Steps between C-alpha positions, in 0.01 A plus 500: 500500500628851417577710796566854579870449502578302176836368601388375842420138531154399591569379866692811566229719362233320699692556822541865417135542434403311810712744701326782319165348588615435852658826603660735244298816491246374739394707799551355852130513553413274206349184623714182463194311373487715185864431427455132551199491283679692217789260524279203482312622192824601333658153549184334367505733190864421439436122507198534266685711261777249476240230422358713219179565677505869429139591584524353837840648555363847415221454752752404772721802418201733512411354847860564610484857387165552670643376821800722475565735209844443349601633150700189408185296506345720235787393269414144562140562420603656180682182402211277588251700281754520219516122499120484498487727193316775685735766366314811633496380849872402475592841377300654782674295767845582349423871505381471864826332578697788353292753683520337841875419463628812315863410562476142362834382350319331220289804390646513152427133436148525638429815285628304193283212599190729529569647155529158348175389655318811389621434141381140525161607646452750218574231233266259670207742523568683175617246241659613179266490190646501147290552191639479146303499175547439129505757366656702777391854595146400628344693778470324836214567745475334847165516665402776261806711567750577229846371597718519189572322180647157415743374583388597844606396854395600841402364843133457598334412818414141574142410391277512192568755222360565149759572237404656168736542202396714202666621178355687209405258222488198730235333707534576870602224736375465854636273766381435859794394722546399853833598648637280780755599759857468379394375147592738209284486191613534139243533209594473132209610291443474124268775365254417226453763222161647450312418172656730225287745293450472120751767433756333716442168315544668157829662611638184658783351308395202280596172655703273269286230338559140617557251213415181682430269202804644316720373778324171515560436126865607543543267787347210311725574193808499741401164657430335163831631360692369792338162477572488125860566549528241781330222293705593194816453692385167652408372140836603365664319800307174420602527128868537592486211736337283225772582252800506727531112531329174422193412710284205546198506279256575789721768637546657160127505434436657847754779430351552152140534631611722787673743271205514259243567771706762662560678161131497428416642841769766457347601163149515656627725782683724257184550312318569820753754602466676164120513536521631857741768390275618219202496743700702761587766235138527397386520856755772574325737257157388586529540877675836453197644318265458802 
């Protein structure tokens, strides 16, 4: 557990604090029962804190402070509520500690701790919201209030909000969002153009025509030509094998038939490629006229 004196070991700090609870700064008339009660609650709070039972430890430290006010106990309360995530209460106890112990040696460290917790509390209660749009430069409204143009970023309070993004020539976009503590939100919005007028349509640059069937015919011609070349080469290979050396009659007949069939198929594909090429040429001019 962090103590008032950072470099002091926990047992040494406990003894010092018990002495403070028992006598340092106490008037002679203060009842001994109050000191004993404060010491008992403080010891219990210390044990509970070490066990990670921070809510119960805070209750024990508060009872110790009620029995006998001591500024150091306020620091311990700040630590308990920081562990519990109750940052505002932790900040309040740390400030009370600095006020009641004005000459605290760890004042710079505690002040730095307070600043860090304040920043964390701000981020948790006012998450960052980022809005970007395509195209950029759209106006952003939050709950009906103009806040800027995209790309836009700001922090908003936790809870429900209505965002509206508008740009001339585009349909407005509205989003209902729920911001949660410590959870930033990023929106990337695509704006939809409004329907264009007749004048705008006439002035719009003409889109290039798509020649679908032309490319289909060209592709067919390419495939047929490739097949024709392949079969022609295979037929030539069979012929060379047939003439290269003597063969058994059956083998020779098989090579002859294979070469003949492949040559015929190659011729057919060659013709098909030619027809497809002529069709593609005609389609090129026909589709371009529409």
